[in-house]
PADRENPA-998440 format. One record per residue (C-alpha): x, z, y. Coordinates in steps of 0.1 Angstrom, whole numbers, plus 2048, in hexadecimal, padded with zeros to 3 digits. Layout:
N
XZY
...
END
This chain:
829
8028027FF
80B7FE827
80E82182B
82582380B
83B805819
84081783E
84C83282D
86881F815
86F80C838
87382C848
88A83A82D
89F81E82D
89F81E851
8AF84084E
8C7837835
8D281C84A
8D8834867
8ED84C854
902836846
90682386A
90E844873
92984B857
937828865
93A834885
94B85087C
96383D867
967826881
97183F89C
98C847884
999822880
9AC810896
9A47EE8A6
9977E1889
97D7F7889
9787EF8AD
97A7CA8A3
9627D0887
9487E489C
9487CA8B1
9467AD89A
9277C6884
9187CC8A6
9177A78AD
90A79D88E
8F07BB892
8E67AE8B5
8E378A8A7
8CF798886
8B87AB89E
8B178D8B1
8AF774893
89A78B87E
87D78F893
87F76C89C
87A764876
86277E870
84C76D88C
85474B87B
84675985A
82A76886C
825748882
826733860
80C74A850
7F674C870
7FA72686F
7EC72284C
7D473B853
7CA726872
7C770685A
7B571883F
79A72485B
79A70386F
7926EE84F
779708841
769709867
76A6E386A
75B6DF846
73C6F7854
7396E4873
7386C485F
71C6D484B
70B6E186A
7096C2878
6FC6AC85B
6E66CC858
6DA6C787B
6DA6A387C
6C26A685F
6AC6BF86F
6B06A688D
6A168C87C
68369D86E
67D6A788F
67E68389B
66767887F
651696884
65068D8A8
64566C8A3
62D67B889
61F68D8A3
6196778C0
60865F8A5
5F367A89D
5EB6828C0
5E365F8C6
5CF65E8A7
5BC67C8AF
5B266F8D6
5A96518C8
5936658B2
5896778CC
58065C8E1
56F64A8C1
55D66F8BC
54E6718E1
54164D8E4
5316528BF
5226708CF
5196608F0
5096448DC
4FB6598C4
4E96698E4
4DC6498F0
4CC6448D2
4BF6648D0
4B06628F3
4A56408E9
49364B8C7
4806688D9
4756508F7
4686378DD
4596508C7
44765C8E8
43F6368F2
4326328CC
4186538D0
40E6488F5
4066228E8
3F662E8C8
3DC6468DD
3D96278F2
3D36148D4
3BA62E8C6
3A862D8E8
3A76078E7
39A6068C6
3806218C7
37560F8E6
3745F08D7
3625FA8B8
34A60C8CC
3425EB8DF
33D5DA8C0
3255F38B5
3125F08D4
3145CB8D2
30A5CE8AE
32A5BA8A3
3365D688E
31B5D8877
31E5B4872
3425B586B
33F5D1850
3215B7842
338599843
3565AC837
33F5B9818
33E5AA7F8
3165A67F9
3105867EB
2F956C7FB
30357681E
306556833
317562850
30D568877
2F754F887
31554989E
329539881
30E527871
30D50A88E
3214F58A1
31E4EB8C4
3294D58E2
33D4EE8F8
32A4DC915
30B4F0908
31A50E8F9
316524917
2EF51A919
2EA51E8F7
2F953B8F6
2E954B910
2C4540900
2CD54D8E0
2D956E8EC
2DE58D8D3
2CD5758B9
2F05658B4
2FB5868A1
2DE58488C
2EC582865
2DF56584F
2D856F82D
2CA55B810
2AC572809
29D592812
2AD5A67F4
2D059E802
2BE5AD824
2B35C7817
2D65D0806
2E45CA828
2CE5E4835
2D85FD81E
2FF5F681F
2F75FE847
2E961F840
30362E827
31D62283D
30B62F85E
31B60D86C
2FB604882
2E05EE882
2DE5C887A
2C65AE879
2C159885A
2B257685C
2A856C834
2A654682F
28B54A816
27655D831
27C55284F
261540862
268531885
25152489F
24450289F
2594EC8B5
2494DB8D1
2554B68DB
2494AE900
24D48B902
246491929
2614A892B
27949491C
27547B93B
279497954
29849896B
2B94AE95F
2AA4B1937
2C44B391E
2B34BB8FF
2A14D38EA
2B94F08E1
2B24F08BF
2BF4CC8BE
2E04D28D0
2EB4E98B2
2FB4D8892
2F64EC871
2EC4E884B
2CB4DB845
2BD4FB833
2C950F84F
2B94F986D
29B51386C
2B052E877
2BC51D895
29A51389B
28D53B899
2A95418B1
2A55248CC
27B5218C6
2725068DE
28C50F8F7
2994EF90B
2B64E791F
2BC4DA93F
2D94D5954
2D34E5975
2BD4FE982
2A94EA99C
2A44CF97F
2944EB96D
27A4FA989
2634E2988
2564EA962
257512966
23E51F953
23A50493D
257506923
27352091E
29150E931
2B8517933
2D2505947
2F44FA940
2FF513959
2EF530944
2CE53395A
2B153E944
28953694C
26E54893A
24953B933
23F558944
24F54D967
26C564966
28F55696D
2B1567965
2D255C976
2F056398D
31255F988
323558968
31C57494E
33758393C
33357791C
33A5898FA
3525828DF
3365748CC
33A5488D0
3215318C2
33251D8AA
3535378A7
35455C8A4
3705698B7
37A5868A3
39D5898B4
3A95AA8C6
3AE5AA8EC
3CF5A08FC
3D45C5905
3CF5CE8E3
3E55B58D3
3FF5BD8EB
3FE5E38E1
3FF5DB8BE
4195C68C2
42C5DE8D6
4265FA8BA
42E5E189E
4535DB8B1
4546058BC
44D607896
46C5F088D
4835FF8A8
48062389E
486617878
4A9605884
4AD61E89C
4AC63C87F
4C462686F
4DC628888
4D964B88C
4DF653869
4FE635869
50764C889
50367187C
51B66485F
534654873
534676889
53768B86A
554675861
56367387F
55F69A884
56F69F867
58C686868
59569888C
5936B887D
5AE6AE861
5C069D87C
5C26BC892
5CA6D2877
5E76B786D
5F16BB891
5F46E1892
6026E186F
61D6C7883
6236DC89F
62F6FE888
6436E9873
6536D8896
6596FC8A5
668707882
6816E888A
6836EF8A8
68F7128A0
6A4707887
6B86EB89C
6BD7088B7
6CB71E89C
6E470288F
6ED6F68B4
6F871C8BA
70B71D898
71A6FD8A5
7217078C4
7327288B8
74671389E
7516FA8B4
75E7168CF
77172B8B0
7807098A5
7897008C6
79A7248CC
7AB7208A6
7BA6FE8B0
7C570B8D1
7D47278BE
7E37128A5
7F46FD8C2
8057188D0
80F7258AA
81D7058A8
8307048C9
83D7258C0
84771989E
85B6FB8AF
86C7138C8
87572D8AB
88170C893
89B7048B2
8A57298B7
8AB735894
8C5719888
8DE7258A9
8DB7468A0
8DF74187D
8FF72F883
90D74D89D
903762881
916751868
93674D87A
937771885
93077C85E
94D764857
964778870
95B798862
96178D841
983781849
9887A585B
97B7B883C
98F7A5826
9AF7AE83B
9A77D5839
9AC7E881A
996804824
97E807808
96A824818
96380C837
9597F4819
94180980B
92F811828
92D7EF835
9207E3814
905805813
8FD7F9838
8F37D382C
8E77E180A
8CC7F8820
8CA7DE839
8C07C681E
8A77E4810
89A7E7835
8947C3837
8837C1819
86E7DB821
8657CF843
85C7AF833
8477BB81D
8377D0835
8317B184B
82279D82E
80A7BA825
8057C084C
7F979C84B
7E979A82D
7D27BC839
7CE7A585C
7C378684A
7AA79D833
79D7AD855
793792863
788781847
7747A0843
76A79D866
75A77C862
748785842
73A79E859
72F78B871
72377185A
70F790848
6FF79786C
6F5774871
6E776D851
6D578D859
6C9783878
6BD76686D
6AC77684E
69A78E867
69177087B
68475F85D
66E77D854
65E77F872
65975A876
64975F851
63377B85D
62676887C
62074B867
60E75D84C
5FC76E869
5F474D87B
5EA740859
5D375D850
5C175A871
5BE73586F
5B173984A
59B753854
59073A873
58E71D85B
575730843
55E73D85C
55D71786B
55470A848
53C725844
52A71E866
52D6F685B
5226FB837
503713849
4F86F885F
4FB6DC847
4E76F182E
4CF6F584C
4D06D2853
4CA6C8832
4AF6DE82C
49F6D284E
4A36B0846
4936B6822
4786C7832
4726A784C
47368E82F
45B6A781A
4436AB835
44668483F
43E67D818
423695816
414686837
418663828
40867080A
3EB67E819
3E966582E
3EB64E813
3D06617FC
3B7661818
3BC63F81E
3BA6387F9
39C6517F1
387641812
38E61E806
3846257E3
3646327EC
35D616802
3676007E5
3536167CD
3336137E3
3335ED7E8
33E5EB7C4
31C6037BB
3085ED7D6
3175CB7C8
3115D87A0
2E95DF7AB
2E45C07BB
2F65B079F
2E05C3788
2C35B879C
2CC59479D
2D8593775
2B059F76D
2A1586782
2BB569774
2B1578750
28C577759
295550767
2AB54974A
28D552733
27453E744
28B520744
29152871F
26F525715
26850672F
28A4F471A
27C4FF6F9
25C4F0702
26D4D170A
2834CC6EA
2794B26D3
26B4BA6B6
27B4B469B
29F4C06AB
2BA4A76A5
2D44B468C
2F74C4697
3114B767D
31F4DC680
3004ED67D
2F34D6664
3034EB647
2FE50B657
2DD52164E
2D2528673
2BF548666
2D9559650
2FB551664
309559683
31154169A
32A54D6B3
34453F6A3
33851E69E
32D5206C5
3515286CD
35D50C6B7
3474F66C7
3525016EA
3774FE6E5
3714DB6D9
35E4D86FA
37C4E5709
3994CC6F8
3834AF6FF
3844BD727
3A64BF728
3AF4A1716
39848F732
3A84A174E
3CA49273C
3BE473741
3BD47676A
3DA46A77E
3F2487784
40E48C7A4
42C490792
4404957B0
4294B57B7
4424CE7A5
4614BE7BA
44C4C37DB
4404E27D4
4664F17CD
4754DF7EC
4594F1801
45C50E7EE
48250F7F5
47C50581A
46252281C
47B53B80E
49752D829
48152F840
47754F837
49B55F83A
4A1551857
47F564865
48B581855
4AD57F867
49E57788A
486593887
4A65AA880
4B859C89B
49A5A08B3
4955C48AA
4BD5CB8B2
4B75B88D3
49A5CA8DB
4AC5ED8D3
4C85E38E5
4B45E0901
4A46028FB
4C660E8FC
4CE60291B
4AD60C92A
4B763091E
4D862E930
4C9622950
4B063E94F
4CD65594C
4E3647966
4C464597D
4BB66D976
4DE67A97B
4E166199C
4BD6709A6
4C969499D
4E96929AF
4D96819D0
4BB69B9CE
4D46B79CF
4E56A99ED
4C76A19FF
4B96C59FA
4DF6D3A0C
4E06B9A21
4BA6BEA2D
4C06E0A32
4DF6DDA44
4CE6C7A60
4B16D3A62
4AE6F8A56
4926EFA3F
48C6E6A1D
4876C4A0B
48D6B39ED
48668E9DC
46768A9C2
46166A9A9
43D65F9AD
440657987
45B66F978
455664954
45A63F959
46D63E97F
471619983
44B617984
44762B99F
4556369C1
46B6509D3
45C6699E9
46E67EA02
45F6A2A04
46D6AFA23
4616D2A34
4726D9A54
4776FEA5F
45770FA6F
4416EFA64
42C6E9A44
4336CCA2C
4246AFA3B
421689A37
43F677A44
425660A5F
41C685A6C
440690A74
45268BA95
46F673A9C
48768BA9A
47B698A79
479676A6A
49D66EA78
4AA68DA68
499687A46
4A6661A44
4C866DA4D
4C7687A33
4BF66EA19
4D8659A2A
4F5674A24
4EB67DA00
4EC65C9F4
510656A05
51D6769F5
51266D9D4
5226499D9
5366439FA
536622A0A
556616A1F
54261BA43
52361FA52
515615A71
4FA62CA84
4E861BA9F
4D6638AB7
4CE650A9A
4CF66AAB1
4B665EAC9
499673AC1
4AC694AB8
4B16B2AD1
4D36C0AD7
4D46D9ABD
4CA6BDA9F
4E66A5AB2
4FF6BDAAF
4F76C3A8A
4F769FA83
518699A93
5266B6A7C
5186A6A5E
527685A67
547698A71
5476A6A4E
53B685A3A
559670A4F
57267FA37
563669A1C
558648A32
55A637A54
53F640A6D
537624A8A
51E637A9E
50B629ABF
4FD648AD1
4F4654AF7
4F5676AEC
51268DAF5
5196A6ADC
51D684AC3
532677ADB
54A693AE1
54D698AB9
558677AB6
57B66CAA9
57E652AC0
566648ADC
560622AE9
54B619B09
5315FFB0F
5215F4B2B
50F5D8B3C
5285CCB58
51C5AEB70
510590B64
50558AB3D
52259BB2E
52C5BEB24
5495D1B2E
5625ECB1A
56860DB2B
57C62BB25
56864AB24
575669B33
563689B21
END
């Protein structure tokens, strides 16, 4: 150990000192030889004292140089490893930065898409609500019009007629108006002459009329008049030849109607002896002689009563035609309802698509934001790691620079020692040779022994000092290594503590994010479950409503059909009974007409007619008859191109049907876009109106110390109405604009102008003596308002009032000079 080596060195040094003391004692007793030897010995000792430290220093410097080389090599390797790791971390950071930039851009794009989709969805939802509201209003309006039309038809008797005509009653010929054709020139005259008889129902016999009356009673559909063809008794037609020679005579009314011969008595009953004249003046000379109708619709009765005037409002019953179509208003409403149903259906599909799109975009946006947060956490960790590596790199670079600087110093010192040591060694060798020659010339063995002892002790001392220096260097090296290890251990402990704190923070953040995510997922699941439940309930409710309506409609239709079938069966049964009676009578007649004896039928000749069932034989005969008919039909000419033409026509029909569907779909899409634009227009107008209204309230209160606001005439559809300015000046009741004074009107109009200007400023405004009807206080308020508004636009004001002129930023005076021209003057205020 080092203390033991120090102890040995001290003992050796003491022994050497004792030997030198003895040598000095011997030298004192000696002559000049001793003196010379002492001088040489002192020179040698001096040289050795100079040379030995230099050699020791050289050994230390060489050892330090080796240590520095190893340390520099080790630290250079560590620095390279740190730089490689730093480059790797930097590459990861750059890649992560690019990914973060891309994620941020993607998130912005998704957020914009989501906002645009939500905006479009809100527009679609507003359009849906508005269309549903309009559909309800149109449906109510349609119900009112249909009820009014049904009531009108009942009042005119057409409802009962339509019920009879649309039923399955046999033997119904139709209305009187349907059974004849007339020239349009005589149509008005004949319709007025026939009157309500045009709505009478013509049937074949009175049994059908009775069945129709019973049907109307059961259906509670009103009353109707039936004209049985077998029972109708028209009046006798009187044809006056003298009347035919009269001016303006056209003909008997019954002769102007074209109909079937068996139905002529119906029109004879309807018109009777009514004659048709062209004008009222032509018919007046025959008043009281016969019932007359003119082409303009005037009626002259045989009793002398005259009916006429402006052209009467004609019903929907026309002679020769029956106009059953709905009114244009009713058709327009039904068409609009049909369009609204198509629009609602298409809009619901778009809403469903938008809901799915919003859900998908929200999911992608949430995932992208979660990924961005993870990337930010990773980036923070990388930044911390890069910072730590940079610190280590800087520290190692500083240490490496220090080591290299120290190495340069050591190398320079070694070079100096390598230059000085050989010189000293050569001097030492020369002095030692002189000493050896001197010692060889002496015979004093005692002096030699002492000198040998001194040399021996000096060599021992040098050996001990060399060993001590080596152990000290080794100890210092070990201490340096220990210090570096302790520094590394401290750095690693600090790094471990940092990592632990980061890990704790990350775990804490992860737990918080997990808890928040769990809460959000629970809320989302709750909302989705609630929405799904509401959708299911809504769907079930709609299905139940549709089912109930369908059931009600089916039951009503079934009841009506059953009623009609029962009546039809009763009528059919009655007809069958009458037919059976007639057939029995006809059979008796035919049997009486049969020849005796009966001719033989080849198929029946071999059959006993009394004991054999003739059904199969009759069917066989009927089958042979049908075969003969088919052979007869096959011999007729057949159009062989009919199938090909039918196929082409069917293909063309399918093509046109597909095109029609495409056009209808495109039309619905265009109508939906129009409705969406209408919604956007409503929304923009509402935003502008609300902003201008708030501005008007504030500005009017500032200018007049009163209160006022804007009011729409039609708040539901503002584009169909106007705008009212409700102004209430201070100390006065709310009144019409015409009842206001000139100043109040000016303040109200200016408040409206300023409110518009504040909402959407124009570059400049020109006011021409707007303060003419205002008093001084109101002019000051107006000038202050213009000064305030002038921060947003330029105002050019023509005024004669001092407060307005004083408030202006630049004033120009204009006056009329002599002659027909004006002059610009300066104004001194």
